[in-house]
N, C-alpha and C positions, 0 to 999 in steps of 0.2 A: 299868101306869100310863097316864093320858090322853095322848094327843098334838094338841094344838091346833094348827091351821092357821088363819090368817087373813090376809086380802087386806087392805093398807091404802091407801084411794087419798087422797095428801095429798103434802106436800113432803119433803126429806130429814130437814128439823127435826122435823116431825110423827113420821115414822119412826123418829129417835132419840130423842124424847120417850116414845113408847110403850115402846120398849126399855129404856129409861133404868127406866121405870115396872115393866116386866115383871122386872127384875134384882131390884128393891128388895123384890118381893114375898117373904114367907116361902114356902119350899119350894121354889120354882121356883130349878133349878139350870142348865138349859139354855135359852136363848134364841136361835136362826139367823134370821138372813135370808137364806133361799133365794134361788137365780139362777133368772131367768127361763129357760128352757130352749129356751123357741120363738123363733127369729127372727122379727122384725118388719120383713119389708122391703115397700115399694110395690110393686104390680103396675104395670106401666108403662100400662095401660089403666084403672087405677083411678082413680075421680073425687078421691081424696086424694095422687093421685101428685106429688110436688115440693111439699106442702104442709108447713110445719113439724110437726115431732113433738116440741117443745118448749111446743107452746102450753098443755097442760093439765097437771094433776098428776100425778106419778110413781105409779107402783104398785109397792107393798111387797109382799112376801110373805113371812111370820114363821112360824117353827115354834117349838112352846113345850111342854117336858116338863112335867106337873103330876104330883104324887104321888099326888093321888087326885081324885075328881068333886069334892068340895066345895072344893077349890083351884082346880080348873078353873071351877068357877061362879065364884069371886071373880076370876079371871083375866078371865072375860069382863065382868063388872061395871065392872071397874076401868078395862079397855081402852076399853069403851063410852062411860063416863063422861069418859074423857080424849077422845077423838076426839071427841065431843060438844063439849068445850071449846076444841078446836084447830079445831073447824070441818071435820074429815076424814071420811070414810067409813071404816067396818070392816066387814069381812064375815067371818064364821066359819065353813069349811068344815067340814059334817057327816059324820060317818064313816057311810058305809054298811053296814048289817046282812047 
């Protein structure tokens, strides 16, 4: 069973729309937004120290279980189309062999 991982750069509403789309697709039983485990702390000497971290869009990481490669391909196509309509950016993580 293929496990798809994607990174969505967009608003919380964009992430909800993508998750709703994924849950509505036939064969998809598991969609999960995974937490970012890396702390994002400013270095005191950093040029970005003290700048607002709410200036840009949020990043959401999702994991999707697809029953087969055909469904995984449909997931990619549907997510890319919706992300384009939402003006969001989506990146799929490729599995290394």
